[in-house]
N, C-alpha and C positions, 0 to 999 in steps of 0.2 A: 230814835235812830241818830238824830243830829247830835244829841248830847253824847251819845256813846262815841261817835266818830271824832268829835272834838276832844273828848277825853283821851282817846288813843293818840291823836296827833300831838296833844300836849305832853303826853308821857314820852313820845318819841323825841320831841324837842328837848325835853328835860334830860333824857338820857344822853343826847348828843352834847348838851352843855356840860354835863358831868364829865364825858370823855374828853372834851376840849379842855376843861379845867384841869383834868388830870394831866393832860399833855402839857399844859401851860406850866403847872407846878413842876413837872419833871424837867421842863426846859429851863426854868429859873433855877432849879436846884443843881444843875450840871455846871461845874466850874469851868468847863472847857468852852462854854458858849458865852461869849461876851454880849455886851449890850449892843443891840443893833444887828447881831449876827442872825443869819437865817438858820433855823433848826434843820438838822438833817434827819430825814425820815429813817426810822430804824429799818435794818435789812431783815427781810423775812426769809427764813430758811425753808427751802422747798423740801418737803419730806421725800426720801427715796422710796421708790415703789417697792413693795414687797414681792419676793419671787425672783427667778432667774432672768426673765425678760428676753427679748429677741436678740440683743447684742451678745449676751453670754452664750446663747445657743450657736451663734455664728462663729464665736471664738473657738468653741469646742470642735465644730466641724473643721475649721481651718487647722487646728492642732492635729486632728485625725489625718487629714490629707497630708500634712507635713510628715507625719510618722510613716505613712504608706510610701511617700516619695523617698524618704531616707532608707527604708528597707529595700526598695527597688534599686537604689544606687549601690547599696552594699552588695546585693545579689549580683548585679551586672559586673561590678569590680572583681568580685571573687571568681566569677565565671571566666572573665578575661585573663586573670592571673593563672587560672588552672590550665588554659590552653597553651600548647607549645608555641613559641614565637615563630613567625614566618621565616626568619633568618635561619633558625635551627633546622627546620624542615629542608630548606634549600641546601644547607651544608651537608645534611645527611644524604640527600639525593645525589649531590655531587660526589660524595665519598663512595656511595654504592656504584655510581656510574664509573668512577675511576677503578674500583675493584673489578667490575665486570670487564672493563677494557684490558686490565692487566691479565685476567684469566684468559680472555680470548687470545691475547698476544702470546701467552705462554703455551696455550693449546696449539696455536698455529706453529710455534717454534718446535714443539715436540713432534707434530705431524711431519714437518719438514725434515727433522733429524731422522725420523723413522724411514722416510722415503730415501734419504741419502744413504742410510745404512743398507737398505735393500739394494740400492744401485751399486754400492761398494761391494756388497756380497756377490752380486752378479759378476762384476768385473774381476773379483778375486777368483771365482769359479772358472771364468774363462781363462785367466792367467794360469791357474793350476792345470787346466786341460792342455793348454799350449805347452806348459813345462813338461807335463807327462809325455806328450807327443815328442818333444825335443829330446827327452832323456831316453825314450825308446829308440829314437833314431841314432843317438850316440852310443847306445848300449845294445847292440844286436843280440847279445847273449840272453837278454831278458825276453826278447821277442820269441813268439812261438816258432818252432823250427819250420822252415819253408821247404817245400819239396821241389826238386828239379823237374817239375812237370809244367808244361804250358797250361795257363788257365783255361784255354779252350778245351783241353782234354779232361778237365775235372767234371764229373757228373755226380750230382748229389742224389741220394735216395729219395724216394717219393715222400712228399711232405717236408723235405729238408730244403733249406734255402742257402744258396752259395753267396759268400762274401770273401773276397780275397782267396785264400787257400783253405778255407774252412766252410763246413756245412753246419747249419743251425736248425734245430728242431724246437718248435713251440708246442708244448704239450697242451692237451685239453683236459686232462685229469689232474687231480690235486694229490700231492704227497707232502710229507714233511721233508725237511732239507736232506737228512741222511738217505732216506728212501729215494729221493729225487736223484742224488748222486749215484746210488746203486743202479737205478734204472738206466741212467746215461752210460755207465760203465758196461752194462750188458750189451749196449749197442756199439761198443768200441768207441765211446765218446766220454765226455765229462760235462759237468755243469759249466756253462759258458764263462770263459775268461775274457774280459773286455779291457783293452789297453788304450784305444784311441777314441777321440770324439766321433770319427767317421764310423767306427764299428758300433759304438754306442747308439748313434743316430740310426744306423741300419736296423739294428734290433728293435729299437723304439718304434720305428715305422711299421714293423711286422705285428706289433701288439695292438689289439683292439682297445678302443676307449670304453670305459665303463664307470660305474660308481666308484669302485676301488679295485681296479684290475692289477693284481700283484703277481710277480713271477720270480721264483728263486733263480739265482745265478751263482757262480762258483767262488764265493768269497766268504770267509769266516774268521773270527778271532776267538774261537772256542778254547784254544790252548793258552793264549795270553791276551788279557783284556786290552783293547785298543791297539793291538798289533795284528792288523788285518793281513791275511795271506790268501793267495789263490789255492785252488785245489791241487795244483802242481807243486806247492810249497814255496813259490816265489812271493816276495812281499809286495803289497799294494804300493803303487807310486801314483800319487794324485787321487783320482777318483771323481765320480760324478754324483756326490751326495747332495741331497736337498739341504736347504738352509737349516741349521740346528741338528743335523744328523752327521754321524751316528751318535745316539745319546744313551744307549744301554739302559733304556727306561725300565724294563722288567727282565733283566738278564737276557739281553738281545745279542746273540752271537753270530747270526747269519744274515747275509745281505739279500735284498730283493729289489726289483724294479717296479715302480708304480706308474700307471698311465690312467688318468681319470678324464672325466668330461670337462674339467677345468682347462680352458685353452691356454691359460697363462703358464701352466706347467710345461716345462721343456725337457728335452732329452738329457741334456748335460747336467740337470739337477733333478734326478728322479730316483736316486738310491736311498733306501732306508734300511735300518737294522731291525730284526724281530727275533723272538724266541725260535730256535731251530725246530721246535716241535709243532709249529703251526703248519697248517695244510694250505699250500698254494700250488698253482701250476708252476712249471719250471721251463728253463731253456737249456737244451743240450748243445754241445759243440763237438764237432768231429773234424780233426785235421785230415785233409784228403791228400793222397799220393798214389803212386802207381800200385795197382793191385788192391786198392782199398775196397772194402765190401760196400755194395750198393743196396744191401738188404734194408728194408724199411723196419722201424721199431714196432714191436708188438705191444 
């Protein structure tokens, strides 16, 4: 045992000497090492570990995160660019508000003009009525003949109504315009001839209100369109037409009065024209004088 151990120790020392000798020879053989210089130990290269290792895995993860962040930035930028700018929306809203304001102002102006037109038409009708009354006063030959009979002595037939020197009958039955005139003539009368606002208002007040209560009276332009004449042949002066009438909408050649439930409708604007073949009630007028018949119509 001892011999073997000594032998092994000797072999180790021998090996060490050989390595030292090799180092010494190598040292002496190097020209860059002078006498007395200390030898520099050779640099040992540490071998690189095989495989990716933990650092390479961390780099890969960081690259993936950077790619995800870049994609997110691109997506947010594209979304922002696709949205309309806040200034554009504000300008559009301001433009729309301006248009709405202009439309409202225009609508208000149109409504005001329409109201002014209606008011002017009313004033025109009133002036026409006053002019008609003045012309009748200045032209007595146009006025229906008056009788030299005191008004207190005039007695109208049953169901007839007295105004000035005439009696008026409001029918309850309907006829066309020619038959209405024939009926009145059989009673010694004719379809009513209306010259003054007072006479028009008197007859208007006798009529009942209804959905569309219409009554023939004695005016027509059947011979010449727009040349209205009374049944006694005298031409119409003025008149009490509704706004827009007469319009000859469907060959309308005869005149009638309308009184409806609409309270805004007034007496001096209640005339319309209609086809003479329509069936309406009618108003007869009889000039009264000495010896006039008081027989009631049948």
